[in-house]
Structure formats: C-alpha cells, structure tokens
N, C-alpha and C positions, 0 to 999 in steps of 0.2 A: 368887577376884576376876576371872580372865581373862573367866569368861561373864558378868559382870555388866555388864566394862565393853564387852563387844560388842553388847549387847541394848540396845534402844531402848525396851523396858516390863519393865514387871516379870515375874519368874518364876516359875513353880512349882517345886515340886522333882522334879517328873515330867523338864521342861525340862533341868532342870541335874543333874541324874541320868544325861539321851542326852547331855549336851552335853561331859560328863567323862567318855563312854564307858564306864558302870561298868555296864549293861543295863536294863533297863525290869523286872527282875521285881522285885515288890513289901518284900523285905526291905534291896536297894538303893535304890529311892527313900521307905523309909521312916528307914532310916539320914540319909543325905540331909536329909529334911524334922529330923527330930531334932538335926542337926550348923546348919541354918538357922538354929531356933529357940536354940536355944542362943548362936550366934553376935549375934543378934537383941538379947541384953541386953548384948553388950561393942558394940553400934552400929555395927558390922559391916557387915550388911547394913540394911535396913530392912524391916519386915513393910507393906507398904501396906496391906492388907486381905488376910485371914482365909486364907493360904495363897498368898499372894503377895508374892515378896522381889525385890529390887529395891535397888542403890549405895546406900551414904548421898550426899544432895546435901553439895559441898563448904559 
C-alpha cells in the first residue's frame, strides 16, 4: 500500500512491480497483476480503469 500512498495517479501492475524491486520480467508482473485483481475484490485498491489500480478513496 505504500506504493499507492506515494503515487499521484493510478498505477499499472508493471509500475507496482518496479516500485517493489521485483524486476520487470513477465512472470513477476503477472503475479502482481493477479494479486492486485484479487485485492480489488476486498476493496483494498480500486481498479479505476482496466489495468489501472489506485488506493481507495477514504
């Protein structure tokens, strides 16, 4: 969530992966994307557009 707190715009899974120093290999990016999609079901990040994730508004 710290990645989203510092961002001023919605992020893609690639940006989150890069910010977490996971490397920009497709497998890591896909794992981050899957995790973000799973967390959107719990309302932790919001998916503002397809593939764009942002912290939920308080």
